[in-house]
matplotlib code that plots the C-alpha trace (Angstrom):
import matplotlib.pyplot as plt

x = [114.7, 113.6, 110.2, 110.1, 108.2, 109.2, 109.6, 111.6, 114.3, 114.5, 114.8, 117.7, 119.8, 119.1, 120.5, 123.2, 124.3, 123.6, 126.5, 128.6, 128.6, 128.8, 131.8, 133.2, 133.0, 133.9, 136.8, 139.0, 137.0, 133.7, 132.6, 129.3, 127.0, 123.7, 121.7, 119.0, 116.1, 114.1, 117.1, 118.1, 120.3, 122.2, 121.4, 124.7, 124.5, 127.2, 130.1, 132.2, 135.5, 135.6, 136.7, 135.0, 136.4, 132.9, 131.8, 128.9, 126.6, 126.9, 123.8, 122.1, 122.8, 121.4, 120.1, 118.6, 116.6, 115.0, 113.9, 112.1, 110.7, 109.1, 107.9, 107.7, 111.6, 113.2, 114.1, 116.8, 119.5, 122.4, 126.0, 125.6, 128.8, 129.9, 133.1, 134.8, 135.6, 139.2, 138.1, 138.4, 135.7, 133.4, 130.5, 127.6, 124.6, 121.7, 118.6, 116.2, 114.5, 110.9, 108.8, 105.0, 103.2, 105.4, 107.6, 111.6, 113.1, 116.8, 119.1, 122.2, 124.7, 127.5, 130.2, 133.3, 136.6, 137.6, 140.7, 142.7, 140.6, 141.4, 145.2, 144.7, 142.8, 145.7, 148.2, 146.4, 145.9, 149.6, 150.4, 147.8, 149.3, 150.4, 153.0, 153.0, 156.1, 156.3, 157.1, 156.1, 153.2, 152.7, 149.9, 150.0, 146.6, 146.3, 145.8, 144.3, 143.2, 144.6, 142.1, 139.4, 140.0, 140.8, 137.0, 135.1, 136.7, 135.5, 132.0, 131.9, 132.9, 130.4, 127.4, 129.1, 130.1, 132.6, 133.4, 132.3, 129.1, 127.9, 123.8, 123.0, 121.3, 124.2, 126.5, 124.6, 125.1, 129.1, 128.8, 127.7, 129.8, 132.7, 131.3, 130.8, 134.9, 136.0, 137.4, 135.7, 137.8, 140.9, 142.2, 140.9, 138.5, 135.7, 137.9, 139.3, 136.0, 134.9, 137.7, 137.5, 133.9, 133.9, 131.6, 131.6, 132.9, 129.1, 127.6, 129.7, 128.5, 124.9, 125.1, 127.1, 125.0]
y = [89.6, 92.9, 92.3, 94.0, 93.9, 92.9, 96.5, 97.3, 94.7, 95.6, 99.4, 99.1, 96.0, 99.0, 101.5, 99.5, 99.0, 103.1, 103.5, 101.0, 102.7, 106.3, 105.0, 103.9, 107.3, 109.4, 108.0, 108.7, 112.2, 111.0, 108.4, 106.6, 105.0, 103.2, 103.6, 101.0, 102.9, 100.2, 98.6, 101.5, 99.6, 98.2, 100.8, 100.6, 98.2, 99.6, 101.7, 102.7, 104.7, 104.2, 108.2, 108.1, 105.0, 103.3, 100.0, 97.7, 97.3, 100.5, 102.3, 104.9, 108.3, 111.2, 112.5, 108.7, 109.1, 112.1, 110.8, 107.5, 109.7, 112.0, 111.3, 114.7, 115.2, 116.9, 113.6, 115.9, 117.9, 119.0, 120.3, 120.5, 121.0, 117.9, 116.7, 113.2, 112.0, 113.5, 116.9, 116.7, 118.8, 117.3, 118.3, 116.4, 115.4, 113.1, 111.7, 109.6, 107.0, 106.2, 103.1, 103.8, 104.1, 107.1, 105.5, 106.0, 102.8, 103.7, 107.0, 107.7, 109.6, 111.4, 112.6, 114.4, 115.0, 118.8, 118.4, 117.5, 120.2, 123.0, 122.1, 122.3, 125.6, 127.2, 126.1, 127.2, 130.6, 130.8, 129.6, 132.4, 135.5, 138.1, 140.5, 144.0, 145.2, 148.7, 149.8, 146.4, 146.7, 143.4, 142.2, 138.2, 138.0, 137.3, 139.9, 140.2, 137.6, 135.1, 136.9, 136.5, 132.4, 132.3, 133.9, 131.9, 128.9, 129.6, 130.4, 127.3, 125.5, 127.4, 126.0, 122.9, 122.3, 123.1, 126.2, 124.9, 123.3, 126.3, 127.1, 130.2, 131.7, 130.9, 132.1, 135.4, 135.8, 135.1, 138.1, 140.1, 139.4, 140.0, 143.7, 144.4, 143.4, 145.1, 142.1, 143.0, 146.3, 144.1, 143.7, 141.1, 139.7, 138.4, 136.2, 135.1, 134.2, 133.2, 130.2, 129.3, 128.6, 126.7, 129.0, 132.0, 135.5, 135.8, 133.9, 135.9, 139.6, 138.0, 137.2, 140.5, 142.8]
z = [50.3, 48.5, 46.5, 43.0, 40.1, 36.9, 35.8, 38.7, 38.3, 34.8, 35.2, 37.7, 34.9, 32.2, 35.2, 35.5, 32.0, 31.2, 34.1, 32.6, 29.4, 31.0, 33.3, 29.9, 28.5, 31.1, 32.7, 34.5, 35.7, 36.4, 39.3, 38.3, 40.8, 40.7, 43.7, 44.6, 46.1, 47.0, 49.2, 50.9, 53.5, 50.6, 47.9, 45.8, 43.3, 40.0, 40.8, 37.8, 38.4, 42.0, 42.9, 46.7, 47.8, 48.2, 47.5, 46.3, 49.0, 50.9, 52.1, 50.3, 50.6, 52.5, 48.8, 48.3, 51.6, 50.5, 47.3, 49.1, 51.6, 48.7, 45.4, 44.4, 45.2, 41.9, 39.8, 38.4, 40.0, 38.1, 38.5, 42.6, 44.7, 46.7, 48.0, 48.8, 52.2, 51.6, 50.7, 47.0, 45.3, 43.2, 40.9, 41.0, 39.1, 40.4, 38.3, 39.6, 38.3, 38.9, 37.7, 35.8, 39.3, 40.3, 42.7, 42.8, 42.1, 41.9, 41.3, 38.7, 39.9, 38.4, 40.4, 38.9, 40.4, 39.4, 41.5, 37.8, 36.2, 38.5, 37.9, 34.3, 34.8, 36.7, 34.0, 31.1, 33.0, 33.3, 29.8, 28.3, 30.6, 28.2, 29.5, 27.9, 26.1, 25.6, 22.0, 20.8, 17.8, 15.4, 13.8, 12.4, 10.9, 7.6, 5.0, 1.2, -0.6, 2.1, 4.9, 2.6, 2.0, 5.7, 6.7, 3.7, 5.4, 8.5, 7.5, 5.8, 9.0, 11.1, 8.5, 9.0, 5.3, 2.6, 0.9, -2.3, -0.7, 0.3, -0.7, -2.6, 1.0, 2.7, -0.5, 0.0, 3.8, 3.4, 1.0, 3.2, 5.9, 3.4, 2.3, 6.3, 7.0, 4.1, 2.3, -0.8, -1.0, -1.5, -4.9, -7.2, -4.5, -6.5, -8.1, -4.7, -3.9, -6.8, -7.1, -3.6, -3.8, -7.0, -8.7, -11.5, -11.1, -12.6, -9.7, -6.9, -8.6, -8.3, -4.5, -3.7, -1.5]

ax = plt.figure().add_subplot(projection="3d")
ax.plot(x, y, z, "-o")
ax.set_aspect("equal")
plt.show()
C-alpha cells in the first residue's frame, strides 16, 4: 500500500478530473493519461481516449522515471515527438505535478495522434493547388463601395466589435487604413463610410486623416 499525504491524494484526484475534462474536449484525437509517480509499478491511474492501447495499472514510462529520480527535471515538456507501439506518429506534452514539498506526485500527459492530420494536410494541399492558365486574368475582389464596406467589417472584426460600435480612436485608425488603401478616393466614399458606421458625414470628415 502506497503511503500518501492528504495533499498528494487530493492532487491525484484533481488530476483525474482534469484528464476527464480534457479528454472530452480533445476527443477523439488526443489521449490524456494521468500517471501516479508515487507508485511507478502501477502508475497509470486514468487514461482517456485510449489511442496507445495501454491500460490502467501499467508501469510508469521512462519520462516518469526521470521525474521520480530528479525533482529538478523540467516540469513541462511540450510538443515533443513520440510514437505509439504500432508506429503512428504522436505529438506529446507532459506536465509534472509537484506537491508543496517539491516532490513529483503525478504527471499529466497529452498524446495527439498526427495520422488523421497528415491525411487532412495532404487533402488540403491537393485542394489548394493552383494551375496557371495562360492568358487568363480575373479578379473577384469587390470594388468601390462594396470594398469600403468589406474593409470596415474586417476592421471591426479585428477589434472584436461591430462597425457601429467602433470607438473614436478606432474610427480614426480605420480612416487611416482606408486612405492608405486608396478607398477614400472612391466616389461618395465618405457617405458610404458614414452610413456603414452609423455616424454623420461630419464625424467621418473629422476622423479622416
